[in-house]
N, C-alpha and C positions, 0 to 999 in steps of 0.2 A: 450813719446813715450821709447823704449827699443831695445834693438840690443841682439841676441842669436844665436846658433847655432844650424845647424840641419844637419842630417849626413844619409847616407843610411846603414851606417856601424856604430861599437862601434865609436863615439864619445865624445869628456869632454860637459859637459853646462856650465863649469863653467865661461869662459870667456866670459864678456856681460858689455856693457854702458848702462848706463840708465839715461835717460833726464827727467824729470819732469816739468810739463807743469803746474802751481797753478793760477787759475781765484777763487774768489770770488764767492758765489753763484747768487747776484746779476746780476753777466754777462752773466748766461746762466741758462737753467731751469734744473728744479729737474730730475735728470735719477732713474730709476728702479735698485738697487743693483742687480747683476747679480750672484748667486754664484758658485764662480772659485778656485781652487786646483791650489795656485802659486807655481812651484820648489822653493825647499827651499834655492837655491844658488841666485835666484833673490827676495823673500820675505826677504830675511835678510838684501839686500840692501835699498830693499821699508821699511823696519823698520830703518835703520840705516840712510835714508836719514829722515823721519819725525820726526824721534827724535833730526837729528837737526834743523830742520824747526821749529818744536813748543820750542825749546830751546831757539830759537832765536823771535820769536812770540808768548810771553805770551796771554795766552785765548782763542787761535783757536782752529779749531778743520778742521783735514785732513782726509779727505774721498777721498778711491783712484780709479777710476771709468774705472773700468775694460771695459765697453763696449765702452770707449772711445779710448784704447789703440791700438796706435799702434807698431809691430812688425816689425823688419826686421832681415831675417833669412837667416843664408848661410848654401847653400844645395849645394852635391853633386853630382850629375848625370851622369850617361856614358858621356853625351856630354859634361860637364864639369860644373866647380862651375856657379851657380848662386844663386843671392841673391830676395829672395821672399819678397816685403812689405807684411804685413798682419796684422789682427787683432788681438787682444789677444787671443781671443776663438779661432783662426786658428793655432795660434803660439804655445797653450800650447798641441793641439790635434796634429799639427806636432812630436812638439819632445818627443811627448810618443813612436813614432816608432825610437828613439834611444833606448830605452828599448826592443823591442822586433817586429821583420820584420811582421810580420801579426797581428793584433791586432781585437776585435770582438766589436761592437757596446757595449755591456755591460760593457768589457773590458775599453772601450775608455772614458764611462762615469763613472767611476767608479773611475777613473786615474784625470779625469780632473773635476770633480765634477759639471759639467752643467747638464742641466736639458734634459728630452727627447726633446722636442721642440728647446731647442736655440741649441744644440746638433746637429740633424736633419740639422738645415741649415749650419750650420759651417761643416759637412760632406757632403752638395749637393753643398756647395761654393768651396768645396777643390775634389771632383768626377766627378763633371759633364759638364765639358769642352766640345767643338765641335767634339772633335777627340779625341782619346786616347793619342797621344802625349801630349795633352797640358793639360791633366789631369797631379796635382800632386800627388792623390791618385788615388789607383785603388779598383775596390769591388766586390766584390759579393755575390749576384746574378749580372748579370750583366742588370741590371734598372733602370732607372732614379731618383724614390721614392728609399728613402732612410727607409730600417725596421730593425727592432731590432734585428733581426739574423742575420745580413749583415755583413762580414768580409772587413776589409778592409788591405791595404799595399802602400808602397811608390812609386809610377810610375818610376826607374829608367831609361825607357825611354824617361821620361818629356823630349821635346822639346822648344826652343823658340830662336827666332831669338836676344831678348836683353838678357842684362847681370841682370838687375835689372827688377824684374816684381810684378807689383800688384795685387794681387788675392783681386778680390771683395767678398762683404759678401752678404749674401744674405738678405735684409731689409722685417721686419714684419710692415703694415703700421699702423700708429694711427690710432685709432676709432676717432671720431668725441669729443667721452664725453674727452677721452685723451689728445686731444690737449685744448678741453678747461679749464682741468683741469690744465694741465702746464701753458695755459697763467694764470691760475690764480692764481697760486703758484708763477710765475715770477713778476706778478702785487704785489702781498702781500711783497715777496720779496723786490720787488724797495720801496714802503712804508716805511719799514724800514729803509733802507736806508737813505732818507728822513728825518725821524723821528732823525737818530743818529748823519746826518750832522745840524741838526739845532741843535740841543743839545750839541754835541763838539761846532759847530761856538758858540754860546750863552755863553757858558760854560767859555771858552775863555774872552770873550769881555764883561758878561755881560749886557751891555747895548747897542741897535743898534737898527735901524732904518728900516724900513720896507726894503727900498731898497737895503741897505746895506748888509741885511739879505740874502736875495733873490740872490743877487750878489753874496755872497761868497757862498750858498749852491750848486747854477750851479758850482761855481768853483769846488767843491769836488766831486760831481757826477761822477761817468763812465760811466749814461749812459741819454740819455734827458729824459726833464722830461716838464708835463706840468705846466705851469702857475697856471693852476686851479686844478690843484695839490698839488702844493706847500703849495697854501691858504688853501685846505682841511687842510692838515697835520699842516698847523701853530696852524688851529682853535684847531685840536687834541690837541696840544699839550697845548695851552691857557685851555681849558675844563680839561686836567689832571693836570692842576700848574706845568708842567715842565717853561713855561714863563706865563709873566702877561705883559697887557697894558700899559705903563707908565701915569701915573694918569695926568701929564701936556700934553700931544702929546699920541695921538692915536696911532700914524703909528710909534711911537718908542717903543722897548720891552725893558725888566727886565728880568734876568735871576734868577729863585728864586732856590737856591743852597738845 
């Protein structure tokens, strides 16, 4: 998540806070990377954090998921100052209005890097409130559909009884095929995690009974695993000669260097 600033007048964008939340790939499904042009002052801090993190975690890979990023923007309207809780896409679009009072669809697309479909969803979420006073952006022409010839500007008359307002995004529904692919990827990632846990434990202990190995794996994993899956992964590692059954006790495994 990040905190930055938006104003309907000229304002500095250099003051902000960056808070990063890191999870391993096994903890959530794989998300599609969405092209997005990050403002230089934010990208600089992202790169600094990435260097700090990777310096302390050798061999890891850090990927920013812009589609999951949440931002809090400070905005000054006629009614007074508000805080807008928005997505990264919404934040990037809104901060562009610090450069210019009125922007065309093509200008926003060029400066944000968002593809047309993603940008249309983002602009719709900011400009199609129930009433004019509840829309952060105003558009011409005054129709609900977002067109590539439309013009946009900040609604200086925006009103809300709340100081902090969450602006919802417009989500696209996953197709059945996409859901199946996501579930398949999560399952595969978790198999890799089980394999890595078994090998790590056996490398440390050298020789271990089946019961103690399974108990150790359950302690290491960050997700629930079925006993049948653990059994299959142990069989796979036996077949690939990472471990072997003890000649005197088939319920005991030896690590093979």
